N, C-alpha and C positions, 0 to 999 in steps of 0.2 A: 294618248295624246292626239291631238287634232293633226299634227304634222305626220303622224304614222297612217292617221286614218284615211289618207288619199292616197297612199303610197300603194304600187302594185295594181293588179287588175281588179282586184276587189275592190279598192278604193275607190277607182275610177267609175266602176258600175255603181257604187254607192253615191258618188256624187252626181252621177247621170239620174238616177232615181231621185235624189234629193233636188236635183234641178227642175225635172218634170213637176214633182209636188209644189215646188215654188211657182211655178208656170200655172199651176191649178188654184193655189191658195191666192195669187195675184190677179187671176180671172174672175174668181168670185168675188174678190174686194171691189174690183172695178163694177162688176155688175151690181154691187150692193149701194155702189156710190151713186147710182143712176136716180133711184127715189128721193137720195138726200138732194141731190142736185136741184131735181124738179121742185120738191117741196120748199125749199129755201129761196127759189126764182133765182138759181145761179146760171141758168142756160144762157143768158146773154153775157154774162161775165167769163164763162167758160170759152166760149166760141170754138168748141169743137164739137162734133157729131156725139150724143151721148153714147152710140152704139160702140165708139172707138174706146170707151174706159176700159172694158172687160181686157181687150188685147193690151193695150198701153200696160196696164195694171201687172197683166202677166209677163211683158217683156222688163219692166223696172224692177220685180220682184226676182225673177232670174238673174239679172244683171247683179243686184245687191248680194245673192247669195254667192254668186261666183266671185264677186270681188271679196267677199269674206273667207271663202275658200282659199284664197291666193294668199292671204295676211294670216291665216290661222295658225301657221307654223310659228311665228313669234308670238301670237296669243293665242293659246290653245282653246279657250274657252269662247273665242270669238265666233266662231262658225255656229257653235250650239246658241248662242246669243243671238245670232242673226236669224236663226230659225224660229227662235221664241219672240223676237220682235215681228217678224213678218207675220207669224200667227196671232200676235197681239193686234196687229192692225185689221186682220181678219175677223177677229172677235168684236173690234169696235165696228167694223163695217156690219157684222150681223146685227151689233145692238141698234145702231143708228139707222141701218138699212131697213130692218123691221120695223122699228119705230116709226120711221118717216112714211113708209108704206101703209101701216095702219090709219095714220093720220090723214094720208092722202084719199084712202079709199072711203072712210068713214066722215071726214072732215071735222073729226074731234081733236082738239090739241089741248084742252084743259081739262080740269076736274076729276071725277072717278075714271072717265074714260082713259084720261093720258095715264093715270097711275096703273090701270090694268095694263094698257099697252105696253108701258116701261116694264112692268113685270114680266110680261111675255118676252120682250126683247132681251133682257138682262139674264133670263132663264136660257134661253136659247144661245145667247153669247157664251155662258158658263159652260154650257155642255159642249159647245163647239171648241172651247178653249180645252177642256178635258181631253177630248179625243184627239184632237192635234198634238198637244203637248205629251201625250201618253205614247201615242203611235208613231209620231215623228220628231218632234224636237228632242226628247229624252230618250225615246226608243226604248220603251220599257213595256212592250206588248206581252211578253211572256214572263215578267216578275211575278213573285209570289206575293201572298198577302194583299189581295186586290182589295178587300173590305177595309184594311188599315189604310191603303192607298187612297180610296174614294174619302175616308173621314178625314185624312189629312188635309185633301184638296180642298174640301169644303171649308175647313179650319183656317187654312190661307187665304182662300177666296173672300172669307167673311171677313178677315182681317183687312184684306187689300180693298175691299168695298168700304168698309168703315174709314180707311185713310182717304179714298177716292171721294166720298161724299164729304169730309169734312175740309178735305183741301178746297173742293167746290165751294162749299159754303163760305169759306173764309174769304174767297175771292169775290164771290158773287154777292154775298148779304153783308158782309163785314168791312171790307174794303170799299166795295160798291164800285159802280160803272164810272169811269173819268167823264169830266164833261165833255160833251160832243160824241161819246160814243154809246151808240144805241143799247138799251137794255138785254135785246136778244142777241146782238152781238157779243156783249160781255158774258153771257150766260153760256155761249157756246164755248168762250174762251176758259171760262172757270171749269167747264166739264172736262175740256182738253186738258187743262192744267192738272186737274185731279187723276184723270187717267197716267198722266206723266209722272206723277207722284208716286204711283204703285207698279211701275214698270220694273224696278229694280227689286222690289219687296216681292213681287211675283215670281220673279226669274229665280232668286234665290232659295225662296221658300218652295218652289216647285223641285229645284234641282237637289237642294239638301235635305229636303223634308219629305215631300210627297213622291217624286220619282227618284228617291236615292236608289242607286245600284248597288248591290251586293260587293263587297270590296274582293277581290281575287287575290289569292296568294301565289305568289311564284314559286314553282318545285324547282329544287335544285337537282341538278343532273348527276 
């Protein structure tokens, strides 16, 4: 139970460790946001120095995790879900950050080059997701059946990607951009909506199918 997880000195040290990791995740996410801001020409809109994004991300992520720990007693899965959500933001940062970095370096933003860049960024985001969820979110570093776990992860991820793409496709190509909204902006809205559609699919799939912990049986005294 989450309410018992932070009780005692052991729980305090674990919360401290999770907070440090949240700082790292937030810092990396902020750093990955820099090429996105540059590529989309948002520096004038943002109006803050780009080098401030990593520390701002670190602080915000740590605060979010600490707030989740305070209310985790009433909602046992909230703290774990908070770690999953923060990891998910980092995954998106890896995907969009790498993609925009490659586009900035090469000047290529369409055609076969874009498909190749997107393949690289999604692959790196998936690897990042697996490592952070395994070793931090669900803490199954010492779990048995690593091969089954990896196959299950790939299955859940493929299902989630399918939902992601389908949701984005409906918004962008079926509904279409409203009058007065640029297609570029609407495409980003569709991509974000698709990612939001798979958030809970990923969480429950990873928690109960991929990184499922073995049931413990209490011994009677």
